NUNU-587454 format. One line per 2 residues: number of its first residue (from 0); their letters; for each residue x, y, z of C-alpha. Coordinates in steps of 0.25 Angstrom, whole numbers, plus 5000, padded with zeros to 4 digits. Layout:
N
NUM> A> X Y Z ~ ...
END
This chain:
417
0> MC> 5000 4999 5000 ~ 5011 5009 5004
2> SM> 5019 5006 4991 ~ 5008 5008 4982
4> RL> 5006 5022 4989 ~ 5021 5024 4985
6> FP> 5021 5020 4971 ~ 5014 5033 4966
8> LF> 5024 5042 4974 ~ 5036 5034 4967
10> LL> 5030 5035 4954 ~ 5030 5051 4957
12> LA> 5046 5050 4961 ~ 5048 5042 4949
14> LV> 5041 5053 4938 ~ 5047 5064 4945
16> AL> 5061 5057 4942 ~ 5058 5054 4930
18> MS> 5054 5069 4925 ~ 5066 5073 4933
20> AC> 5075 5065 4925 ~ 5070 5070 4912
22> AP> 5070 5087 4916 ~ 5079 5094 4908
24> TL> 5093 5096 4915 ~ 5101 5109 4912
26> TA> 5115 5107 4910 ~ 5127 5115 4903
28> PL> 5126 5115 4887 ~ 5136 5105 4882
30> GD> 5145 5111 4873 ~ 5147 5125 4867
32> PQ> 5134 5130 4862 ~ 5142 5140 4852
34> RP> 5150 5129 4847 ~ 5144 5115 4851
36> YE> 5155 5108 4843 ~ 5169 5112 4847
38> PE> 5177 5112 4833 ~ 5189 5103 4831
40> RP> 5199 5114 4832 ~ 5200 5129 4833
42> PQ> 5195 5136 4820 ~ 5205 5144 4810
44> VG> 5203 5154 4799 ~ 5194 5149 4789
46> DI> 5187 5138 4797 ~ 5172 5137 4796
48> LH> 5165 5131 4809 ~ 5151 5126 4810
50> NP> 5149 5129 4823 ~ 5136 5120 4827
52> TG> 5146 5107 4823 ~ 5159 5113 4826
54> FY> 5164 5108 4812 ~ 5174 5116 4804
56> VD> 5168 5116 4789 ~ 5172 5123 4775
58> EE> 5168 5135 4769 ~ 5157 5125 4759
60> AM> 5151 5118 4771 ~ 5148 5132 4778
62> LN> 5143 5138 4764 ~ 5136 5125 4762
64> AA> 5127 5128 4774 ~ 5125 5142 4773
66> AD> 5119 5139 4759 ~ 5109 5131 4766
68> AR> 5103 5143 4775 ~ 5094 5153 4771
70> IV> 5103 5163 4778 ~ 5117 5164 4780
72> YV> 5121 5173 4790 ~ 5137 5177 4790
74> GE> 5141 5185 4801 ~ 5153 5194 4798
76> TH> 5165 5202 4806 ~ 5162 5214 4797
78> DN> 5175 5219 4795 ~ 5183 5205 4795
80> PA> 5183 5203 4778 ~ 5184 5186 4782
82> AH> 5169 5187 4788 ~ 5164 5194 4774
84> RV> 5171 5182 4766 ~ 5163 5172 4773
86> QL> 5151 5181 4769 ~ 5154 5181 4755
88> QV> 5158 5166 4755 ~ 5144 5163 4760
90> IQ> 5136 5173 4752 ~ 5143 5165 4740
92> AL> 5140 5152 4744 ~ 5124 5155 4746
94> AA> 5125 5163 4732 ~ 5130 5151 4725
96> RH> 5120 5142 4733 ~ 5108 5151 4731
98> PG> 5109 5159 4720 ~ 5101 5171 4718
100> QV> 5094 5168 4733 ~ 5104 5175 4742
102> AI> 5104 5188 4749 ~ 5115 5194 4758
104> GM> 5110 5201 4769 ~ 5119 5212 4776
106> EM> 5121 5218 4789 ~ 5129 5229 4781
108> FV> 5116 5236 4775 ~ 5103 5240 4778
110> PA> 5090 5240 4771 ~ 5090 5253 4765
112> QQ> 5103 5249 4756 ~ 5094 5239 4750
114> EV> 5092 5246 4737 ~ 5108 5249 4736
116> LD> 5111 5234 4738 ~ 5100 5230 4728
118> RW> 5108 5239 4718 ~ 5122 5233 4724
120> VA> 5118 5219 4720 ~ 5111 5222 4708
122> GE> 5124 5229 4703 ~ 5120 5243 4701
124> LS> 5129 5249 4710 ~ 5144 5250 4711
126> EK> 5151 5247 4723 ~ 5153 5263 4726
128> EF> 5139 5265 4724 ~ 5134 5253 4732
130> LR> 5142 5259 4744 ~ 5136 5272 4743
132> ES> 5123 5270 4741 ~ 5123 5260 4752
134> RW> 5132 5270 4761 ~ 5140 5257 4764
136> HE> 5150 5265 4772 ~ 5139 5272 4780
138> VW> 5130 5260 4782 ~ 5141 5249 4784
140> RM> 5153 5255 4785 ~ 5162 5244 4785
142> DF> 5173 5242 4773 ~ 5165 5238 4760
144> AL> 5175 5229 4755 ~ 5171 5219 4767
146> YR> 5157 5218 4760 ~ 5164 5220 4745
148> DI> 5164 5205 4742 ~ 5150 5202 4748
150> LL> 5142 5214 4741 ~ 5149 5211 4726
152> LA> 5144 5195 4727 ~ 5132 5202 4731
154> RD> 5131 5210 4718 ~ 5139 5201 4708
156> QG> 5129 5188 4712 ~ 5116 5198 4713
158> IA> 5115 5194 4728 ~ 5105 5202 4736
160> VI> 5111 5210 4748 ~ 5101 5213 4759
162> GL> 5103 5225 4768 ~ 5099 5220 4782
164> NA> 5104 5229 4793 ~ 5097 5241 4802
166> ER> 5096 5255 4798 ~ 5104 5262 4805
168> SL> 5096 5272 4809 ~ 5086 5263 4815
170> VR> 5099 5255 4824 ~ 5100 5269 4829
172> QL> 5087 5272 4835 ~ 5086 5257 4840
174> SL> 5100 5260 4846 ~ 5095 5272 4855
176> HA> 5080 5266 4857 ~ 5072 5256 4859
178> PD> 5061 5251 4849 ~ 5050 5255 4857
180> AL> 5055 5269 4859 ~ 5058 5272 4843
182> PD> 5047 5279 4834 ~ 5037 5270 4827
184> EV> 5043 5269 4813 ~ 5057 5266 4820
186> RA> 5051 5255 4828 ~ 5043 5249 4814
188> AL> 5057 5250 4807 ~ 5063 5239 4818
190> PE> 5063 5224 4814 ~ 5057 5214 4825
192> MD> 5067 5215 4836 ~ 5069 5204 4846
194> MD> 5077 5211 4858 ~ 5078 5197 4866
196> DP> 5088 5188 4861 ~ 5096 5186 4873
198> YQ> 5108 5181 4864 ~ 5109 5192 4856
200> RA> 5107 5203 4867 ~ 5118 5196 4875
202> LI> 5127 5197 4860 ~ 5124 5212 4860
204> EA> 5129 5214 4875 ~ 5141 5208 4872
206> IF> 5144 5218 4860 ~ 5139 5229 4867
208> AG> 5147 5227 4879 ~ 5160 5224 4868
210> HE> 5157 5239 4863 ~ 5158 5244 4879
212> AG> 5146 5253 4876 ~ 5142 5249 4890
214> RG> 5125 5245 4892 ~ 5120 5259 4890
216> GL> 5117 5256 4875 ~ 5116 5242 4876
218> EG> 5100 5241 4872 ~ 5101 5249 4861
220> FV> 5113 5241 4856 ~ 5105 5229 4858
222> RV> 5093 5235 4850 ~ 5102 5238 4838
224> QT> 5109 5226 4838 ~ 5095 5217 4838
226> LW> 5090 5229 4827 ~ 5102 5224 4817
228> DE> 5098 5210 4820 ~ 5083 5211 4819
230> TM> 5084 5221 4806 ~ 5095 5212 4799
232> AD> 5087 5198 4802 ~ 5073 5206 4797
234> NI> 5080 5211 4785 ~ 5085 5197 4781
236> VR> 5072 5190 4784 ~ 5065 5201 4774
238> YL> 5072 5197 4764 ~ 5072 5181 4764
240> AD> 5057 5181 4768 ~ 5054 5188 4756
242> PA> 5047 5179 4747 ~ 5055 5185 4735
244> NA> 5069 5180 4743 ~ 5062 5167 4749
246> RH> 5073 5158 4742 ~ 5084 5168 4746
248> RM> 5095 5166 4757 ~ 5104 5175 4763
250> VV> 5118 5178 4768 ~ 5117 5189 4779
252> LA> 5130 5196 4783 ~ 5130 5202 4796
254> GG> 5139 5206 4808 ~ 5142 5193 4816
256> NH> 5134 5198 4829 ~ 5121 5198 4820
258> VR> 5122 5184 4816 ~ 5131 5176 4826
260> FG> 5124 5166 4834 ~ 5111 5168 4828
262> FG> 5104 5177 4837 ~ 5106 5190 4829
264> IP> 5100 5191 4815 ~ 5098 5173 4813
266> RR> 5089 5173 4824 ~ 5081 5186 4819
268> VF> 5081 5182 4806 ~ 5075 5167 4810
270> RR> 5065 5174 4818 ~ 5058 5180 4807
272> LP> 5062 5169 4797 ~ 5066 5155 4801
274> TS> 5075 5150 4791 ~ 5088 5142 4789
276> YL> 5102 5150 4792 ~ 5117 5149 4794
278> II> 5126 5158 4803 ~ 5141 5161 4799
280> GS> 5150 5169 4805 ~ 5165 5172 4805
282> KE> 5174 5171 4816 ~ 5189 5179 4817
284> IH> 5198 5169 4823 ~ 5211 5178 4817
286> IP> 5212 5192 4822 ~ 5224 5199 4818
288> PD> 5229 5209 4829 ~ 5225 5222 4821
290> KQ> 5211 5217 4822 ~ 5209 5213 4837
292> DR> 5203 5227 4839 ~ 5192 5223 4830
294> LM> 5184 5213 4839 ~ 5173 5217 4849
296> DV> 5178 5214 4863 ~ 5163 5207 4865
298> DI> 5162 5194 4874 ~ 5152 5188 4867
300> PH> 5142 5179 4874 ~ 5142 5164 4873
302> FP> 5129 5160 4865 ~ 5124 5146 4866
304> MP> 5125 5145 4850 ~ 5135 5145 4839
306> PY> 5138 5158 4832 ~ 5137 5154 4820
308> DF> 5133 5142 4810 ~ 5148 5143 4804
310> TV> 5160 5150 4809 ~ 5170 5155 4798
312> FT> 5183 5157 4806 ~ 5192 5169 4800
314> EY> 5202 5179 4801 ~ 5199 5195 4804
316> ED> 5204 5201 4791 ~ 5205 5214 4785
318> LP> 5201 5219 4770 ~ 5213 5218 4762
320> AP> 5213 5232 4761 ~ 5212 5239 4774
322> PV> 5202 5254 4772 ~ 5209 5266 4771
324> KL> 5203 5278 4773 ~ 5204 5294 4768
326> GV> 5204 5299 4784 ~ 5195 5312 4780
328> LL> 5180 5315 4785 ~ 5173 5318 4774
330> EN> 5160 5328 4773 ~ 5151 5334 4761
332> AP> 5156 5344 4753 ~ 5150 5352 4740
334> TG> 5161 5345 4732 ~ 5169 5334 4734
336> VG> 5170 5327 4748 ~ 5174 5337 4759
338> VA> 5186 5332 4771 ~ 5180 5336 4786
340> GV> 5192 5329 4792 ~ 5206 5322 4790
342> MP> 5209 5311 4799 ~ 5225 5313 4804
344> DS> 5236 5304 4797 ~ 5224 5299 4787
346> PA> 5226 5296 4772 ~ 5220 5310 4771
348> AR> 5228 5318 4780 ~ 5241 5312 4774
350> AG> 5236 5317 4761 ~ 5234 5330 4766
352> IE> 5218 5331 4765 ~ 5212 5341 4774
354> KG> 5200 5345 4782 ~ 5191 5354 4773
356> DV> 5196 5347 4760 ~ 5186 5341 4748
358> LL> 5189 5329 4741 ~ 5185 5329 4728
360> EM> 5190 5318 4721 ~ 5197 5304 4725
362> DG> 5206 5297 4713 ~ 5198 5305 4702
364> TE> 5185 5301 4709 ~ 5176 5314 4711
366> LQ> 5172 5314 4727 ~ 5158 5319 4729
368> ES> 5154 5313 4744 ~ 5161 5305 4754
370> FD> 5156 5293 4749 ~ 5166 5294 4739
372> VI> 5178 5297 4746 ~ 5175 5284 4754
374> YL> 5172 5275 4743 ~ 5186 5279 4737
376> VR> 5194 5279 4749 ~ 5187 5266 4752
378> RK> 5194 5260 4740 ~ 5208 5263 4744
380> QP> 5218 5254 4751 ~ 5229 5257 4759
382> GD> 5241 5261 4749 ~ 5231 5268 4741
384> TA> 5231 5283 4737 ~ 5220 5293 4733
386> HL> 5220 5305 4725 ~ 5211 5316 4730
388> RI> 5207 5329 4725 ~ 5203 5340 4735
390> LR> 5197 5353 4736 ~ 5204 5362 4747
392> DG> 5201 5375 4750 ~ 5196 5377 4736
394> TE> 5208 5370 4728 ~ 5209 5357 4724
396> VE> 5222 5349 4728 ~ 5225 5334 4727
398> AK> 5229 5323 4737 ~ 5234 5309 4736
400> VD> 5229 5300 4749 ~ 5238 5286 4751
402> FF> 5229 5278 4760 ~ 5234 5270 4772
404> IP> 5227 5264 4785 ~ 5232 5271 4797
406> EE> 5237 5264 4808 ~ 5228 5268 4819
408> NE> 5216 5266 4810 ~ 5211 5253 4816
410> QP> 5199 5247 4810 ~ 5186 5249 4817
412> MT> 5181 5238 4826 ~ 5170 5233 4818
414> RD> 5170 5216 4821 ~ 5156 5212 4821
416> K> 5155 5199 4827
END
């Protein structure tokens, strides 16, 4: 009688024990989520690592995988030519595999430049006309030589180039005010904004701290970074969701921080348009001493995902010919281009150019606006010369400029990783 009464209690205890055994147990992650399989050896310049598997692969294998995705994000270090060669290789591979069905989405342009981009691809503009009409030196400001091969490929093969980035005026306003404090017409121009991604915020906070900017402007910095990512995602989807582009693919060129780990542009695109994608990035493992100062001092958090599907290991390179400068501050003039100032010990100063001079002609080309001077100087290399015709106090004089790179003219910190 007593044993019969104890049986239900025994059964209950047994069930509790069984259920406890089946309950999930929280344990530490096995391995490194960013690199679940350790490669067989340290990487060398030129290696390509498939991060999810830990295998090194050749270029053909990476490009074949890229050709299977509808969107390929290729993160870049803006001022490293090696990163842009990777982008060029990816575009060439996809264009060969899907002729007439590939577009290039570029962080470097905004939608307001789209008409100029279309005319460039159609072959209607010379390089000089393209640079002037796109306002390249105002909007992006990087050396055009870094992107020339990519844009020439687009023009030669008729590959559409799509401007992805946010307009500066919108960026400026959102950096100062939260969306709900903006005028209605400005708020209406904003894309759908997800401000709650914890991984993106952690990355932005790390970058902000690395710039030693304190915390006063952190929220504005978060809003701007989110605006950039959401705007680029929105413009990618607008293009790919257009029925006319139903079979098209896109190679997206953007700074590494916009695509690395996938929570920048890629996740925001997928929220709008679930489709296949691949992320490729480059990592500099050989950085010459003269480029160490280009690295941002940022302590990146350890995120629970690989940075890219494929990492291409590179050297931090320079363009074959470093850019030279004339060393003058330019201003408008009734005729020619005025000189508002001259940098000490610059090529202009050594050539005897003075504040108040008016530049009329360079190497036989008439100068009508500041862009004319900028364009001609950008085509010079160290050791080149230029012959100037100058108006000074009502008298025309001539000057010969010898271009060189001053030792103190260090490159600005432009790394975007």
